SEFIZA-3560 file (N, C-alpha, C; in Angstrom, 3 decimals):
REM SEFIZA-3560
<numar><xx>64.571</xx><yy>28.022</yy><zz>86.007</zz><atom>N</atom></numar>
<numar><xx>64.333</xx><yy>28.512</yy><zz>84.670</zz><atom>CA</atom></numar>
<numar><xx>62.893</xx><yy>29.015</yy><zz>84.594</zz><atom>C</atom></numar>
<numar><xx>62.710</xx><yy>30.202</yy><zz>84.049</zz><atom>N</atom></numar>
<numar><xx>61.395</xx><yy>30.835</yy><zz>83.924</zz><atom>CA</atom></numar>
<numar><xx>61.048</xx><yy>30.897</yy><zz>82.442</zz><atom>C</atom></numar>
<numar><xx>59.874</xx><yy>30.417</yy><zz>82.073</zz><atom>N</atom></numar>
<numar><xx>59.470</xx><yy>30.389</yy><zz>80.668</zz><atom>CA</atom></numar>
<numar><xx>58.373</xx><yy>31.420</yy><zz>80.429</zz><atom>C</atom></numar>
<numar><xx>58.706</xx><yy>32.471</yy><zz>79.671</zz><atom>N</atom></numar>
<numar><xx>57.706</xx><yy>33.480</yy><zz>79.296</zz><atom>CA</atom></numar>
<numar><xx>57.418</xx><yy>33.442</yy><zz>77.797</zz><atom>C</atom></numar>
<numar><xx>57.881</xx><yy>32.388</yy><zz>77.133</zz><atom>N</atom></numar>
<numar><xx>57.775</xx><yy>32.310</yy><zz>75.671</zz><atom>CA</atom></numar>
<numar><xx>56.338</xx><yy>32.363</yy><zz>75.158</zz><atom>C</atom></numar>
<numar><xx>55.379</xx><yy>31.962</yy><zz>75.978</zz><atom>N</atom></numar>
<numar><xx>53.973</xx><yy>31.973</yy><zz>75.546</zz><atom>CA</atom></numar>
<numar><xx>53.170</xx><yy>33.075</yy><zz>76.230</zz><atom>C</atom></numar>
<numar><xx>53.852</xx><yy>33.935</yy><zz>76.952</zz><atom>N</atom></numar>
<numar><xx>53.181</xx><yy>35.031</yy><zz>77.665</zz><atom>CA</atom></numar>
<numar><xx>52.993</xx><yy>36.239</yy><zz>76.740</zz><atom>C</atom></numar>
<numar><xx>52.135</xx><yy>37.157</yy><zz>77.147</zz><atom>N</atom></numar>
<numar><xx>51.864</xx><yy>38.347</yy><zz>76.342</zz><atom>CA</atom></numar>
<numar><xx>53.041</xx><yy>39.327</yy><zz>76.381</zz><atom>C</atom></numar>
<numar><xx>53.040</xx><yy>40.241</yy><zz>75.427</zz><atom>N</atom></numar>
<numar><xx>54.082</xx><yy>41.261</yy><zz>75.344</zz><atom>CA</atom></numar>
<numar><xx>54.148</xx><yy>42.038</yy><zz>76.656</zz><atom>C</atom></numar>
<numar><xx>55.368</xx><yy>42.308</yy><zz>77.118</zz><atom>N</atom></numar>
<numar><xx>55.577</xx><yy>43.025</yy><zz>78.364</zz><atom>CA</atom></numar>
<numar><xx>55.947</xx><yy>42.101</yy><zz>79.518</zz><atom>C</atom></numar>
<numar><xx>55.592</xx><yy>40.829</yy><zz>79.391</zz><atom>N</atom></numar>
<numar><xx>55.881</xx><yy>39.864</yy><zz>80.458</zz><atom>CA</atom></numar>
<numar><xx>57.382</xx><yy>39.650</yy><zz>80.633</zz><atom>C</atom></numar>
<numar><xx>58.133</xx><yy>39.734</yy><zz>79.552</zz><atom>N</atom></numar>
<numar><xx>59.578</xx><yy>39.520</yy><zz>79.641</zz><atom>CA</atom></numar>
<numar><xx>60.233</xx><yy>40.575</yy><zz>80.534</zz><atom>C</atom></numar>
<numar><xx>59.958</xx><yy>41.840</yy><zz>80.279</zz><atom>N</atom></numar>
<numar><xx>60.591</xx><yy>42.909</yy><zz>81.063</zz><atom>CA</atom></numar>
<numar><xx>60.153</xx><yy>42.860</yy><zz>82.520</zz><atom>C</atom></numar>
<numar><xx>58.905</xx><yy>42.515</yy><zz>82.786</zz><atom>N</atom></numar>
<numar><xx>58.450</xx><yy>42.374</yy><zz>84.170</zz><atom>CA</atom></numar>
<numar><xx>59.192</xx><yy>41.233</yy><zz>84.863</zz><atom>C</atom></numar>
<numar><xx>59.427</xx><yy>40.169</yy><zz>84.142</zz><atom>N</atom></numar>
<numar><xx>60.146</xx><yy>39.022</yy><zz>84.702</zz><atom>CA</atom></numar>
<numar><xx>61.598</xx><yy>39.391</yy><zz>84.978</zz><atom>C</atom></numar>
<numar><xx>62.224</xx><yy>40.127</yy><zz>84.072</zz><atom>N</atom></numar>
<numar><xx>63.612</xx><yy>40.557</yy><zz>84.271</zz><atom>CA</atom></numar>
<numar><xx>63.725</xx><yy>41.404</yy><zz>85.539</zz><atom>C</atom></numar>
<numar><xx>62.776</xx><yy>42.303</yy><zz>85.742</zz><atom>N</atom></numar>
<numar><xx>62.800</xx><yy>43.167</yy><zz>86.936</zz><atom>CA</atom></numar>
<numar><xx>62.790</xx><yy>42.355</yy><zz>88.229</zz><atom>C</atom></numar>
<numar><xx>62.036</xx><yy>41.258</yy><zz>88.250</zz><atom>N</atom></numar>
<numar><xx>61.917</xx><yy>40.459</yy><zz>89.454</zz><atom>CA</atom></numar>
<numar><xx>62.917</xx><yy>39.314</yy><zz>89.565</zz><atom>C</atom></numar>
<numar><xx>63.714</xx><yy>39.121</yy><zz>88.523</zz><atom>N</atom></numar>
<numar><xx>64.645</xx><yy>37.990</yy><zz>88.500</zz><atom>CA</atom></numar>
<numar><xx>65.898</xx><yy>38.265</yy><zz>89.332</zz><atom>C</atom></numar>
<numar><xx>66.474</xx><yy>37.189</yy><zz>89.832</zz><atom>N</atom></numar>
<numar><xx>67.728</xx><yy>37.265</yy><zz>90.581</zz><atom>CA</atom></numar>
<numar><xx>68.898</xx><yy>37.018</yy><zz>89.634</zz><atom>C</atom></numar>
<numar><xx>70.075</xx><yy>37.490</yy><zz>90.004</zz><atom>N</atom></numar>
<numar><xx>71.278</xx><yy>37.268</yy><zz>89.212</zz><atom>CA</atom></numar>
<numar><xx>71.440</xx><yy>35.767</yy><zz>88.964</zz><atom>C</atom></numar>
<numar><xx>71.654</xx><yy>35.402</yy><zz>87.703</zz><atom>N</atom></numar>
<numar><xx>71.832</xx><yy>34.003</yy><zz>87.325</zz><atom>CA</atom></numar>
<numar><xx>70.571</xx><yy>33.300</yy><zz>86.859</zz><atom>C</atom></numar>
<numar><xx>69.382</xx><yy>33.885</yy><zz>87.118</zz><atom>N</atom></numar>
<numar><xx>68.136</xx><yy>33.276</yy><zz>86.652</zz><atom>CA</atom></numar>
<numar><xx>68.106</xx><yy>33.211</yy><zz>85.129</zz><atom>C</atom></numar>
<numar><xx>67.558</xx><yy>32.126</yy><zz>84.604</zz><atom>N</atom></numar>
<numar><xx>67.396</xx><yy>31.957</yy><zz>83.160</zz><atom>CA</atom></numar>
<numar><xx>65.941</xx><yy>32.192</yy><zz>82.791</zz><atom>C</atom></numar>
<numar><xx>65.731</xx><yy>33.010</yy><zz>81.758</zz><atom>N</atom></numar>
<numar><xx>64.386</xx><yy>33.328</yy><zz>81.285</zz><atom>CA</atom></numar>
<numar><xx>64.286</xx><yy>32.901</yy><zz>79.820</zz><atom>C</atom></numar>
<numar><xx>63.451</xx><yy>31.914</yy><zz>79.542</zz><atom>N</atom></numar>
<numar><xx>63.224</xx><yy>31.486</yy><zz>78.152</zz><atom>CA</atom></numar>
<numar><xx>62.229</xx><yy>32.462</yy><zz>77.539</zz><atom>C</atom></numar>
<numar><xx>62.666</xx><yy>33.144</yy><zz>76.461</zz><atom>N</atom></numar>
<numar><xx>61.753</xx><yy>34.107</yy><zz>75.845</zz><atom>CA</atom></numar>
<numar><xx>61.255</xx><yy>33.664</yy><zz>74.475</zz><atom>C</atom></numar>
<numar><xx>61.794</xx><yy>32.577</yy><zz>73.924</zz><atom>N</atom></numar>
<numar><xx>61.295</xx><yy>32.045</yy><zz>72.657</zz><atom>CA</atom></numar>
<numar><xx>61.810</xx><yy>30.636</yy><zz>72.472</zz><atom>C</atom></numar>
<numar><xx>61.020</xx><yy>29.787</yy><zz>71.819</zz><atom>N</atom></numar>
<numar><xx>61.448</xx><yy>28.446</yy><zz>71.428</zz><atom>CA</atom></numar>
<numar><xx>61.082</xx><yy>28.288</yy><zz>69.964</zz><atom>C</atom></numar>
<numar><xx>62.081</xx><yy>27.942</yy><zz>69.141</zz><atom>N</atom></numar>
<numar><xx>61.816</xx><yy>27.779</yy><zz>67.720</zz><atom>CA</atom></numar>
<numar><xx>63.087</xx><yy>27.611</yy><zz>66.930</zz><atom>C</atom></numar>
<numar><xx>62.917</xx><yy>27.548</yy><zz>65.625</zz><atom>N</atom></numar>
<numar><xx>64.044</xx><yy>27.372</yy><zz>64.712</zz><atom>CA</atom></numar>
<numar><xx>64.911</xx><yy>28.632</yy><zz>64.661</zz><atom>C</atom></numar>
<numar><xx>64.275</xx><yy>29.782</yy><zz>64.647</zz><atom>N</atom></numar>
<numar><xx>64.964</xx><yy>31.069</yy><zz>64.611</zz><atom>CA</atom></numar>
<numar><xx>64.433</xx><yy>31.948</yy><zz>65.746</zz><atom>C</atom></numar>
<numar><xx>65.227</xx><yy>32.914</yy><zz>66.178</zz><atom>N</atom></numar>
<numar><xx>64.790</xx><yy>33.828</yy><zz>67.228</zz><atom>CA</atom></numar>
<numar><xx>63.689</xx><yy>34.735</yy><zz>66.680</zz><atom>C</atom></numar>
<numar><xx>62.565</xx><yy>34.740</yy><zz>67.358</zz><atom>N</atom></numar>
<numar><xx>61.413</xx><yy>35.525</yy><zz>66.934</zz><atom>CA</atom></numar>
<numar><xx>60.541</xx><yy>35.783</yy><zz>68.159</zz><atom>C</atom></numar>
<numar><xx>59.303</xx><yy>36.133</yy><zz>67.952</zz><atom>N</atom></numar>
<numar><xx>58.348</xx><yy>36.261</yy><zz>69.041</zz><atom>CA</atom></numar>
<numar><xx>58.210</xx><yy>37.664</yy><zz>69.600</zz><atom>C</atom></numar>
<numar><xx>57.223</xx><yy>37.820</yy><zz>70.479</zz><atom>N</atom></numar>
<numar><xx>56.880</xx><yy>39.140</yy><zz>71.017</zz><atom>CA</atom></numar>
<numar><xx>57.932</xx><yy>39.682</yy><zz>71.988</zz><atom>C</atom></numar>
<numar><xx>58.804</xx><yy>38.825</yy><zz>72.517</zz><atom>N</atom></numar>
<numar><xx>59.794</xx><yy>39.268</yy><zz>73.503</zz><atom>CA</atom></numar>
<numar><xx>61.175</xx><yy>39.536</yy><zz>72.901</zz><atom>C</atom></numar>
<numar><xx>61.341</xx><yy>39.274</yy><zz>71.629</zz><atom>N</atom></numar>
<numar><xx>62.658</xx><yy>39.405</yy><zz>70.993</zz><atom>CA</atom></numar>
<numar><xx>63.258</xx><yy>40.800</yy><zz>71.184</zz><atom>C</atom></numar>
<numar><xx>62.523</xx><yy>41.824</yy><zz>70.849</zz><atom>N</atom></numar>
<numar><xx>63.049</xx><yy>43.192</yy><zz>70.950</zz><atom>CA</atom></numar>
<numar><xx>63.320</xx><yy>43.590</yy><zz>72.397</zz><atom>C</atom></numar>
<numar><xx>62.455</xx><yy>43.161</yy><zz>73.318</zz><atom>N</atom></numar>
<numar><xx>62.668</xx><yy>43.457</yy><zz>74.735</zz><atom>CA</atom></numar>
<numar><xx>63.932</xx><yy>42.764</yy><zz>75.251</zz><atom>C</atom></numar>
<numar><xx>64.190</xx><yy>41.552</yy><zz>74.762</zz><atom>N</atom></numar>
<numar><xx>65.395</xx><yy>40.822</yy><zz>75.180</zz><atom>CA</atom></numar>
<numar><xx>66.657</xx><yy>41.544</yy><zz>74.701</zz><atom>C</atom></numar>
<numar><xx>66.645</xx><yy>42.012</yy><zz>73.467</zz><atom>N</atom></numar>
<numar><xx>67.792</xx><yy>42.755</yy><zz>72.931</zz><atom>CA</atom></numar>
<numar><xx>67.987</xx><yy>44.056</yy><zz>73.700</zz><atom>C</atom></numar>
<numar><xx>66.906</xx><yy>44.743</yy><zz>74.012</zz><atom>N</atom></numar>
<numar><xx>66.975</xx><yy>45.981</yy><zz>74.782</zz><atom>CA</atom></numar>
<numar><xx>67.562</xx><yy>45.730</yy><zz>76.173</zz><atom>C</atom></numar>
<numar><xx>67.109</xx><yy>44.645</yy><zz>76.818</zz><atom>N</atom></numar>
<numar><xx>67.624</xx><yy>44.305</yy><zz>78.147</zz><atom>CA</atom></numar>
<numar><xx>69.115</xx><yy>43.977</yy><zz>78.091</zz><atom>C</atom></numar>
<numar><xx>69.543</xx><yy>43.315</yy><zz>77.010</zz><atom>N</atom></numar>
<numar><xx>70.973</xx><yy>43.021</yy><zz>76.867</zz><atom>CA</atom></numar>
<numar><xx>71.766</xx><yy>44.302</yy><zz>76.633</zz><atom>C</atom></numar>
<numar><xx>71.260</xx><yy>45.179</yy><zz>75.795</zz><atom>N</atom></numar>
<numar><xx>71.912</xx><yy>46.456</yy><zz>75.516</zz><atom>CA</atom></numar>
<numar><xx>72.084</xx><yy>47.281</yy><zz>76.790</zz><atom>C</atom></numar>
<numar><xx>71.123</xx><yy>47.185</yy><zz>77.695</zz><atom>N</atom></numar>
<numar><xx>71.176</xx><yy>47.921</yy><zz>78.958</zz><atom>CA</atom></numar>
<numar><xx>71.925</xx><yy>47.180</yy><zz>80.061</zz><atom>C</atom></numar>
<numar><xx>72.527</xx><yy>46.044</yy><zz>79.728</zz><atom>N</atom></numar>
<numar><xx>73.355</xx><yy>45.318</yy><zz>80.676</zz><atom>CA</atom></numar>
<numar><xx>72.598</xx><yy>44.510</yy><zz>81.718</zz><atom>C</atom></numar>
<numar><xx>71.309</xx><yy>44.249</yy><zz>81.475</zz><atom>N</atom></numar>
<numar><xx>70.514</xx><yy>43.510</yy><zz>82.452</zz><atom>CA</atom></numar>
<numar><xx>70.623</xx><yy>41.999</yy><zz>82.289</zz><atom>C</atom></numar>
<numar><xx>70.831</xx><yy>41.537</yy><zz>81.051</zz><atom>N</atom></numar>
<numar><xx>70.880</xx><yy>40.106</yy><zz>80.762</zz><atom>CA</atom></numar>
<numar><xx>71.974</xx><yy>39.810</yy><zz>79.741</zz><atom>C</atom></numar>
<numar><xx>72.328</xx><yy>38.527</yy><zz>79.660</zz><atom>N</atom></numar>
<numar><xx>73.149</xx><yy>37.995</yy><zz>78.574</zz><atom>CA</atom></numar>
<numar><xx>72.250</xx><yy>37.049</yy><zz>77.791</zz><atom>C</atom></numar>
<numar><xx>72.311</xx><yy>37.105</yy><zz>76.469</zz><atom>N</atom></numar>
<numar><xx>71.447</xx><yy>36.273</yy><zz>75.633</zz><atom>CA</atom></numar>
<numar><xx>72.209</xx><yy>35.058</yy><zz>75.123</zz><atom>C</atom></numar>
<numar><xx>71.582</xx><yy>33.900</yy><zz>75.246</zz><atom>N</atom></numar>
<numar><xx>72.176</xx><yy>32.639</yy><zz>74.780</zz><atom>CA</atom></numar>
<numar><xx>71.086</xx><yy>31.808</yy><zz>74.118</zz><atom>C</atom></numar>
<numar><xx>71.518</xx><yy>30.772</yy><zz>73.410</zz><atom>N</atom></numar>
<numar><xx>70.554</xx><yy>29.829</yy><zz>72.847</zz><atom>CA</atom></numar>
<numar><xx>71.009</xx><yy>28.421</yy><zz>73.167</zz><atom>C</atom></numar>
<numar><xx>70.028</xx><yy>27.525</yy><zz>73.318</zz><atom>N</atom></numar>
<numar><xx>70.302</xx><yy>26.135</yy><zz>73.656</zz><atom>CA</atom></numar>
<numar><xx>69.506</xx><yy>25.257</yy><zz>72.704</zz><atom>C</atom></numar>
<numar><xx>70.198</xx><yy>24.336</yy><zz>72.034</zz><atom>N</atom></numar>
<numar><xx>69.502</xx><yy>23.425</yy><zz>71.116</zz><atom>CA</atom></numar>
<numar><xx>68.686</xx><yy>22.428</yy><zz>71.937</zz><atom>C</atom></numar>
<numar><xx>67.409</xx><yy>22.278</yy><zz>71.603</zz><atom>N</atom></numar>
<numar><xx>66.553</xx><yy>21.327</yy><zz>72.310</zz><atom>CA</atom></numar>
<numar><xx>66.092</xx><yy>20.187</yy><zz>71.408</zz><atom>C</atom></numar>
<numar><xx>66.142</xx><yy>20.376</yy><zz>70.094</zz><atom>N</atom></numar>
<numar><xx>65.841</xx><yy>19.321</yy><zz>69.131</zz><atom>CA</atom></numar>
<numar><xx>66.885</xx><yy>19.396</yy><zz>68.036</zz><atom>C</atom></numar>
<numar><xx>67.626</xx><yy>18.312</yy><zz>67.854</zz><atom>N</atom></numar>
<numar><xx>68.639</xx><yy>18.269</yy><zz>66.798</zz><atom>CA</atom></numar>
<numar><xx>67.966</xx><yy>17.933</yy><zz>65.475</zz><atom>C</atom></numar>
<numar><xx>68.425</xx><yy>18.601</yy><zz>64.419</zz><atom>N</atom></numar>
<numar><xx>67.842</xx><yy>18.397</yy><zz>63.097</zz><atom>CA</atom></numar>
<numar><xx>68.055</xx><yy>16.962</yy><zz>62.632</zz><atom>C</atom></numar>
<numar><xx>67.007</xx><yy>16.388</yy><zz>62.106</zz><atom>N</atom></numar>
<numar><xx>67.066</xx><yy>15.054</yy><zz>61.518</zz><atom>CA</atom></numar>
<numar><xx>66.739</xx><yy>15.146</yy><zz>60.046</zz><atom>C</atom></numar>
<numar><xx>66.403</xx><yy>14.028</yy><zz>59.457</zz><atom>N</atom></numar>
<numar><xx>66.093</xx><yy>14.009</yy><zz>58.024</zz><atom>CA</atom></numar>
<numar><xx>64.889</xx><yy>14.871</yy><zz>57.679</zz><atom>C</atom></numar>
<numar><xx>63.864</xx><yy>14.838</yy><zz>58.527</zz><atom>N</atom></numar>
<numar><xx>62.647</xx><yy>15.571</yy><zz>58.186</zz><atom>CA</atom></numar>
<numar><xx>62.347</xx><yy>16.710</yy><zz>59.154</zz><atom>C</atom></numar>
<numar><xx>63.161</xx><yy>16.893</yy><zz>60.191</zz><atom>N</atom></numar>
<numar><xx>62.888</xx><yy>17.982</yy><zz>61.128</zz><atom>CA</atom></numar>
<numar><xx>63.985</xx><yy>19.036</yy><zz>61.092</zz><atom>C</atom></numar>
<numar><xx>63.625</xx><yy>20.192</yy><zz>61.556</zz><atom>N</atom></numar>
<numar><xx>64.576</xx><yy>21.286</yy><zz>61.661</zz><atom>CA</atom></numar>
<numar><xx>64.992</xx><yy>21.409</yy><zz>63.118</zz><atom>C</atom></numar>
<numar><xx>66.183</xx><yy>21.935</yy><zz>63.344</zz><atom>N</atom></numar>
<numar><xx>66.634</xx><yy>22.134</yy><zz>64.719</zz><atom>CA</atom></numar>
<numar><xx>65.735</xx><yy>23.143</yy><zz>65.416</zz><atom>C</atom></numar>
<numar><xx>65.538</xx><yy>22.935</yy><zz>66.711</zz><atom>N</atom></numar>
<numar><xx>64.751</xx><yy>23.854</yy><zz>67.529</zz><atom>CA</atom></numar>
<numar><xx>65.638</xx><yy>24.309</yy><zz>68.682</zz><atom>C</atom></numar>
<numar><xx>65.515</xx><yy>25.571</yy><zz>69.045</zz><atom>N</atom></numar>
<numar><xx>66.333</xx><yy>26.155</yy><zz>70.096</zz><atom>CA</atom></numar>
<numar><xx>65.466</xx><yy>26.846</yy><zz>71.135</zz><atom>C</atom></numar>
<numar><xx>65.980</xx><yy>26.891</yy><zz>72.372</zz><atom>N</atom></numar>
<numar><xx>65.432</xx><yy>27.766</yy><zz>73.398</zz><atom>CA</atom></numar>
<numar><xx>66.277</xx><yy>29.027</yy><zz>73.350</zz><atom>C</atom></numar>
<numar><xx>65.637</xx><yy>30.178</yy><zz>73.272</zz><atom>N</atom></numar>
<numar><xx>66.340</xx><yy>31.454</yy><zz>73.329</zz><atom>CA</atom></numar>
<numar><xx>66.183</xx><yy>31.965</yy><zz>74.752</zz><atom>C</atom></numar>
<numar><xx>67.315</xx><yy>32.171</yy><zz>75.415</zz><atom>N</atom></numar>
<numar><xx>67.344</xx><yy>32.381</yy><zz>76.859</zz><atom>CA</atom></numar>
<numar><xx>68.064</xx><yy>33.666</yy><zz>77.202</zz><atom>C</atom></numar>
<numar><xx>67.518</xx><yy>34.402</yy><zz>78.164</zz><atom>N</atom></numar>
<numar><xx>68.173</xx><yy>35.576</yy><zz>78.736</zz><atom>CA</atom></numar>
<numar><xx>68.607</xx><yy>35.189</yy><zz>80.146</zz><atom>C</atom></numar>
<numar><xx>69.894</xx><yy>35.355</yy><zz>80.434</zz><atom>N</atom></numar>
<numar><xx>70.386</xx><yy>35.066</yy><zz>81.774</zz><atom>CA</atom></numar>
<numar><xx>70.595</xx><yy>36.382</yy><zz>82.500</zz><atom>C</atom></numar>
<numar><xx>69.940</xx><yy>36.524</yy><zz>83.651</zz><atom>N</atom></numar>
<numar><xx>69.999</xx><yy>37.780</yy><zz>84.428</zz><atom>CA</atom></numar>
<numar><xx>71.405</xx><yy>38.011</yy><zz>84.945</zz><atom>C</atom></numar>
<numar><xx>71.909</xx><yy>39.232</yy><zz>84.738</zz><atom>N</atom></numar>
<numar><xx>73.236</xx><yy>39.620</yy><zz>85.235</zz><atom>CA</atom></numar>
<numar><xx>73.125</xx><yy>40.191</yy><zz>86.616</zz><atom>C</atom></numar>
//
């Protein structure tokens, strides 16, 4: 698993270029999908390079909100 969620804009597409089929790239962690890599992830999916998925990493409790990893899996 490769985490670019805290990297600068452009890091996501560079990582996709070098990734092998099946590699997972975390492009955001949070309650909702956001961040500098969001649009690049959608573009990569539109071009057939990745599949986008989300994985819950913190379940919502009384005072917390659910948190998710937003992941691009290389095709």
